[in-house]
Every structure is written in structure tokens, then in C-alpha cells.
C-alpha positions in Angstrom: 0.3 0.0 0.1 1.0 3.3 -0.9 2.1 5.6 2.3 -0.1 8.8 1.8 1.6 12.0 1.6 2.0 14.6 3.4 4.1 15.2 6.4 4.8 11.9 8.3 4.8 11.4 12.4 8.4 10.2 12.3 9.6 13.1 10.2 8.5 15.8 12.1 9.5 13.8 15.7 13.1 14.0 14.2 12.7 17.8 13.2 11.9 18.9 16.8 13.5 16.7 18.9 16.5 16.3 17.1 19.8 17.9 18.8 20.3 21.5 16.6 16.2 22.0 17.2 15.8 20.1 20.6 19.4 20.1 23.0 18.5 19.3 26.2 16.7 17.1 27.8 13.7 18.8 29.1 11.7 17.3 32.1 11.0 13.7 32.1 12.2 11.8 29.6 15.3 10.1 28.0 18.1 10.4 24.9 17.4 7.7 22.5 20.3 6.9 20.5 20.5 4.5 17.4 23.8 3.2 16.0 24.0 3.8 12.1 22.8 1.0 9.7 25.0 -0.6 7.1 22.8 0.9 4.2 22.8 4.3 5.7 19.3 4.8 7.4 18.3 8.6 7.2 17.2 8.4 10.8 18.9 10.8 13.2 21.4 9.3 15.6 19.9 10.6 18.6 17.0 12.0 19.8 16.4 14.5 22.7 13.0 12.7 23.8 10.7 13.7 27.0 8.2 11.1 27.6 5.5 14.1 27.0 5.2 14.1 23.3 3.7 17.6 22.0 3.8 17.4 17.9 0.3 19.6 17.9 -0.3 21.9 14.4 2.1 19.9 12.4 0.3 18.8 9.1 1.1 15.3 10.2 -0.9 13.1 8.0 1.0 9.6 8.5 3.0 7.6 10.7 6.2 7.1 8.8 8.4 4.4 8.8 7.2 1.4 12.2 10.6 0.2 13.2 11.4 4.3 13.9 9.0 4.7 16.2 9.5 1.8 18.3 12.5 2.1 18.7 12.8 6.1 19.5 9.2 6.1 21.3 9.7 3.1 23.6 9.1 5.0 26.8 6.7 7.9 25.7 3.5 7.1 28.2 1.7 11.0 26.6 1.6 12.1 23.1 -0.1 15.2 21.6 -1.2 14.7 18.0 -4.2 18.1 18.3 -4.7 19.6 14.8 -3.2 18.0 12.3 -4.0 16.6 9.1 -4.6 12.5 9.8 -7.5 11.1 8.9 -6.9 7.6 8.1 -7.5 5.7 11.2 -4.9 3.0 10.7 -2.3 5.6 10.2 -3.2 6.3 14.3 -2.6 2.6 14.3 0.9 2.7 13.1 1.9 5.2 15.7 -0.1 4.0 19.1 0.9 0.4 18.4 4.4 1.2 18.5 4.3 3.4 22.0 3.8 0.2 24.2 3.5 2.7 27.6 1.0 5.3 26.5 -1.2 6.1 28.4 -2.9 10.0 27.5 -3.5 10.0 23.4 -4.7 13.7 22.0 -6.3 13.3 18.8 -8.5 16.8 18.9 -8.9 18.4 15.6 -7.7 15.8 13.2 -10.3 14.5 10.1 -10.6 10.9 11.7 -14.4 11.6 10.3 -13.1 10.5 7.1 -12.1 7.1 8.4 -14.1 4.1 9.9 -12.4 2.8 12.9 -11.6 -1.2 12.9 -11.3 -3.5 15.9 -8.3 -4.4 14.9 -7.1 -0.9 14.6 -8.7 0.5 17.7 -7.1 -2.5 19.7 -3.7 -0.7 19.2 -5.4 1.5 21.8 -5.8 -1.0 24.9 -3.8 0.4 27.2 -4.1 4.3 26.8 -6.3 5.4 29.8 -7.3 9.1 28.9 -8.8 9.9 24.7 -9.4 13.2 23.8 -11.2 13.3 20.4 -12.4 17.2 20.7 -13.9 18.4 17.0 -12.7 15.1 15.6 -16.8 14.6 14.5 -16.3 11.1 16.0 -19.1 8.8 15.3 -20.9 7.2 18.3 -19.8 3.6 16.4 -16.2 4.6 16.7 -16.5 5.6 20.1 -17.9 2.2 20.7 -15.1 0.6 18.6 -12.9 2.4 21.0 -14.8 1.8 24.3 -14.6 -2.1 23.5 -11.5 -2.4 22.9 -10.0 0.0 25.8 -10.6 -1.9 29.1 -8.6 0.7 30.9 -10.2 4.1 29.6 -10.6 6.4 32.4 -11.5 10.1 31.1 -13.2 10.4 27.7 -13.1 14.0 25.9 -16.0 14.3 23.6 -16.3 18.1 23.1 -17.5 20.4 20.0 -18.7 17.0 17.7 -21.4 17.8 17.2 -23.6 15.1 18.6 -27.8 16.4 19.0 -28.5 12.7 20.0 -26.4 9.7 21.7 -26.1 6.3 20.8 -25.9 3.6 23.3 -23.5 1.0 23.1 -23.9 -2.5 23.1 -21.8 -2.7 25.9 -21.4 -1.2 29.2 -17.4 0.9 30.2 -17.1 -0.1 33.2 -14.2 1.3 33.4 -14.8 5.3 33.1 -14.5 7.7 35.5 -14.5 11.3 33.6 -17.0 12.2 30.2 -15.9 15.9 29.1 -18.6 15.9 26.5 -19.2 19.9 26.8 -19.8 21.9 23.5 -22.5 20.1 21.6 -25.9 20.0 20.9 -27.3 18.0 23.7 -31.2 18.9 24.6 -33.2 15.9 25.7 -32.7 14.5 29.0 -33.3 11.0 27.2 -29.9 11.4 25.5 -28.2 12.3 28.6 -29.6 8.7 30.9 -28.1 6.4 27.8 -25.0 8.3 29.0 -25.4 7.0 32.6 -26.5 3.7 31.1 -22.9 3.0 29.2 -20.4 4.7 32.4 -21.8 2.9 35.4 -19.0 4.2 37.3 -19.2 7.0 36.2 -17.3 9.3 39.0 -17.2 13.6 36.5 -19.9 14.2 34.6 -19.0 17.4 32.1 -22.1 19.0 30.5 -21.5 22.9 30.1 -22.7 24.5 26.9 -24.8 21.7 26.6 -29.1 23.5 25.8 -30.3 20.6 28.1 -33.6 22.1 29.0 -34.8 20.3 32.2 -34.3 16.6 33.6 -36.9 14.1 32.9 -36.4 11.6 35.3 -38.1 9.8 38.7 -35.6 10.0 41.6 -35.4 5.9 42.2 -34.7 6.2 38.4 -31.6 8.9 38.6 -29.8 6.9 41.4 -29.9 4.0 39.6 -28.5 5.4 36.3 -25.5 7.6 37.9 -24.8 5.8 41.3 -21.0 6.6 41.3 -21.6 10.2 40.5 -20.0 12.6 42.4 -19.5 15.7 40.5 -21.4 17.5 37.5 -21.2 20.5 35.3 -24.1 21.9 34.2 -22.3 25.4 33.5 -24.8 27.3 30.4 -27.2 24.6 30.3 -31.2 25.4 29.7 -32.8 24.6 33.0 -35.1 27.1 34.1 -36.6 25.4 36.8 -36.1 24.8 41.0 -37.5 21.0 40.4 -34.4 20.3 37.9 -32.1 21.5 40.3 -34.3 19.7 43.9 -33.6 16.6 41.3 -29.5 16.7 41.3 -30.3 15.1 45.1 -31.2 12.6 43.9 -27.8 11.1 43.0 -26.2 9.4 46.4 -22.8 10.6 45.5 -22.7 13.7 44.4 -20.4 16.4 46.3 -20.0 19.0 43.5 -21.9 20.6 41.0 -21.3 23.5 38.5 -24.1 25.8 37.8 -23.7 28.8 36.3 -24.9 30.8 33.2 -28.4 28.6 33.3 -31.6 30.7 32.7 -33.4 29.8 36.2 -30.7 31.7 38.0 -30.7 34.9 35.5 -33.5 37.1 37.8 -31.0 36.7 40.8 -28.5 38.4 42.8 -25.2 36.6 43.0 -25.6 36.2 47.0 -28.9 34.8 46.0 -28.0 32.2 43.5 -25.4 31.2 45.7 -27.3 30.8 49.1 -30.6 29.4 46.9 -28.5 26.4 46.1 -26.4 25.7 48.7 -29.9 25.9 51.1 -31.5 23.3 48.3 -28.2 21.1 47.7 -28.1 19.8 51.4 -24.8 17.2 50.2 -23.0 19.8 47.9 -19.4 20.5 49.7 -18.2 22.4 46.5 -20.2 24.6 43.9 -19.4 26.2 41.2 -15.7 25.7 42.3 -15.8 27.6 45.8 -15.9 24.8 48.7 -19.4 25.0 51.0 -18.3 25.7 54.5 -20.7 24.7 57.4 -21.1 28.5 58.9 -21.8 29.1 54.5 -24.2 26.3 54.8 -26.0 27.6 58.0 -26.5 31.0 56.6 -27.3 30.0 53.7 -30.1 28.0 54.8 -31.5 30.6 57.4 -31.6 32.9 54.3 -33.4 29.8 52.2 -36.3 29.6 55.3 -36.3 33.7 55.3 -36.9 34.0 51.7 -39.2 31.7 51.3 -42.0 32.8 54.8 -43.7 35.4 52.8 -44.1 33.0 49.8 -48.7 31.8 49.5 -48.5 28.2 51.1 -48.7 26.7 47.0 -45.6 28.1 46.0 -43.2 27.3 48.8 -40.6 24.8 48.4 -40.4 21.3 50.4 -37.1 22.2 51.4 -38.5 25.1 53.1 -40.4 22.5 55.2 -37.2 20.4 56.3 -35.6 23.5 57.2 -38.4 25.3 59.4 -38.0 21.6 61.0 -34.1 21.8 61.5 -33.9 25.5 62.4 -37.5 26.7 63.5 -39.8 29.6 62.3 -37.1 32.9 62.5 -37.8 36.1 63.0 -37.2 38.4 59.8 -34.3 40.2 60.0 -33.9 43.5 61.1 -33.1 46.4 58.3 -30.4 48.3 59.6 -28.8 51.7 57.8 -25.1 51.2 58.0 -24.2 54.2 56.2 -22.5 56.9 58.9 -24.9 59.8 60.0 -24.6 63.0 58.6 -26.1 65.5 61.8 -26.9 65.0 64.3 -28.6 67.0 67.3 -26.5 68.2 70.2 -27.0 71.0 73.2 -25.1 74.2 72.7 -24.3 75.9 76.1 -23.5 79.1 76.3 -23.5 80.9 79.9 -26.7 80.6 81.4 -28.2 79.3 77.9 -29.4 76.0 76.4 -30.6 75.8 72.8 -30.6 72.5 70.5 -28.9 72.6 67.3 -29.1 69.9 64.4 -25.5 70.4 63.2 -23.4 68.8 60.2 -20.9 66.4 61.1 -19.0 66.8 57.8 -18.4 70.7 58.6 -14.7 71.3 60.6 -14.7 72.9 64.0 -13.8 76.5 62.1 -17.3 76.2 60.1 -19.2 74.7 63.5 -18.2 78.5 64.7 -19.0 80.4 61.7 -22.3 78.6 62.3 -21.8 79.3 66.6 -21.0 83.1 65.6 -24.6 84.4 65.9 -26.2 82.2 68.1 -23.6 82.9 71.0 -23.1 86.4 69.9 -19.0 85.7 70.0 -16.5 86.2 67.2 -15.1 83.0 65.8 -11.2 84.2 67.3 -12.5 84.5 70.4 -14.5 81.7 70.8 -13.8 78.5 72.5 -15.4 74.8 71.8 -15.6 72.1 74.6 -17.4 68.6 73.8 -18.8 66.4 76.0 -19.2 62.9 75.5 -22.9 61.4 76.9 -20.4 58.3 78.3 -17.5 60.3 78.8 -15.7 59.6 82.1 -12.7 62.6 82.0 -15.3 65.3 81.2 -15.4 67.6 77.9 -13.0 67.9 75.1 -11.9 70.9 73.6 -12.3 71.6 70.4 -8.7 73.2 69.4 -8.2 72.4 66.1 -9.9 74.7 63.5 -9.6 71.8 60.2 -10.7 68.8 62.6 -14.2 67.0 61.3 -17.0 67.0 64.0 -17.7 63.2 62.7 -13.8 62.5 64.1 -15.1 63.0 68.2 -17.8 60.0 67.6 -20.7 63.0 68.2 -23.9 61.5 69.0 -27.4 62.6 68.9 -27.9 64.6 72.6 -24.3 65.6 73.4 -23.3 68.8 74.2 -21.1 71.6 73.5 -19.4 73.9 75.7 -19.0 77.5 74.0 -16.6 79.4 76.1 -14.9 83.1 75.8 -11.7 83.2 75.4 -9.6 85.0 78.1 -7.7 88.2 77.8 
């Protein structure tokens, strides 16, 4: 069979990791020495290869010499081939089958939908634990073939593949723990439930940027579908009903949820969103990436009670009654104005006269003297002021600094200011 035209994996590998282009070993890896053959192999005598090879966006279309791949890549554990021009699974298989310790493989943005993945080719992927097929437009038939031939697959990435439906595999994949299937067009819960059937051991399900509109499933069925689900990401989904949030409580092991950018929460403030979600999800220990501390949970649950206490009975969620049982019926929080006072009422004493006045606290002592000049019939230069705090144990304090603001004295309603003439 003629080798496909274009740059080969081995050609790119030699160029990138030659001693001239990659002179030093970087991180985990090794220098691989291959002696020259009598026939004068064009292969480099030595390459400095790390165990993690990044060959993305290199125009690779084919494998190249398989013996050379085997000689150079025996120690490689991670391989990034994203954004190349690989369209034939046979060529991918030639590469992978000669990398015996490969555990991570990234084939994103290669046009692999143009060929069919046969089971004998997929068998060369058997040791891979993490497989990335983002934007490869891999069909579900291809995915099923991979699942049957990769017994140790733990993480699968299927983002940006234009999926509108999910096709169930004829066999379950018991090993898969993480499924990243964001940026597709999965709108109907009947498609999502198929993922639970295919991947019963799933720990993490990332569904962000799918327009999932509702979770149409009974509580018992949800628990059976996703018995081991610990984390779910529903960022920018189409959920618009609190009932869908309540259904997340049906996953028996769920402890981490991401729910930003959903229509349901758009009308709430940032504080309301977080507190209402925490209160409705009692088992969650991390929300939108932030740990939920015990104190925050109690604050949120008390907030939830007060939030719904004035709602009509038919609109009050069941969770409200559960929390009232836990905390009792709470009093509404008092409205406290924490803004600083702008003015106070004080008693101004001068000789035997007492006059109640309202004074602004943002003015200075000098400005207050001008204000008092007509009241006490003294010039500002001939005026001494003394401030008496109602609770002060040391008597009146002279207000001797003309530029000092009145609020810095802590003046309150009912305090006294004494005016005396300066002694000549």
C-alpha cells in the first residue's frame, strides 16, 4: 500500500527533537540513541525525547517508518497529536501500536470522521487511559469501537463533535470515570440518561454548553443511572426550573455541582443564587468551584427560610419545611442602616443659655464656629468650644483644632457642646 502523502509522524519527530532543535533534555524523558545501519538510514543518530511528546499543528498525515517509531518511542507515555491532518485510523494505529507505554492520547481536531475505525486498529489503543477526541467529529460507532477495545479507559473527551443524540454502546464501559462532552447540542434528558447506562462507574460528568432544558427522570431512576456520580458540570445549560435542581439530590454520591449561566438563575443576585443553591443541595461540599463551609451552609439555610417565609403556601418548596424543622421559624432580619450619620442634634451651652441645634458632621470645627457666631454673639477668634460625650468619664474635650472634622469626635444625638469666650 502506498504511504499517504504529507508529513509523517516520524519526520516531524526527528525535526522537532533533533539535537540541533531540542538540545537539552527537558523534564521527564530520555535521550534515545540509534546506531546507524550499514545501509545508511536517514534517521538521526540521537534524539532528546521527553516522555511527553507534543506534536500539535505540525501537518502530520501519516505515521512513517514503524520500526523507527518503535525505536524512539518505547518510553513515551503521553502524546499530543491535536490539530494535525490525520484522517486515516490505520495511520494512527501504526503510531500508537509502536508506543507500548502510551497512556494519554490527544487526537483533537483531526479529520478522523473521514475513515472507519476497525476493531483490529482500535486494539492498538488498548493501554490508553485518557483519550481526547474533541472536534474530531468522531461518530458514536467509532466511540463504541474504542470502548470495546480499551479496557482501562478512565477519561474520555468528546467536546465540539456536533452531537445531538447519544447512541448506546452494546456493552457498558465499567472503567470510565470522567466524561467531558461539552459544547455539543444535547438538549433532551433521554440522551443524557444513555450516558448513565453506558458508563455506570462515572465519577465526573461535564455537560457545560449543552442546551439541556430539563431533567425528566424519577428520583429512583436517577440514583440507578448514576450511582457513582460525584461531580456534575451544567454550566450554560438550559435549566429553568428549581425542580431540576432538586433532582440533583437524587444522585447518591454527588458532592460537587457547577451551575453558572443557566436561565433559572438570571433574575437573582449573586448572593441569592449561591445561598438558594446551597440550601437546596444539602450534600454538596463544592459549588461552582468554591468550598461550602459549615458556617456558609447554615447561613444559606437560614437565608432560605427567610426568603420563602412570605410566599403563598402553594409556592413554598418542600425544602423550606425541612429547614423549618431543623431551625424553627425564624424572625425576619431587622433592617439596619449602616451608613454613617450625616447630622446630629446636640445641646449648645453658652453662659446660662441652652439651645438644641442640628449640626452637620462633615463640617470642621472652624465651620462650626462660624455657624455658632450668631447664636452666642462671639467672634470665631474669641470662641472656645468643648465637646462632652454623654458617656465620657473624663469631662469635656476642647475642640482646639480648627481643621478637624466633627465626625472624628464621634458626636451622637444628645451630646453637648459648651461655648466659652477666650480669656484675654
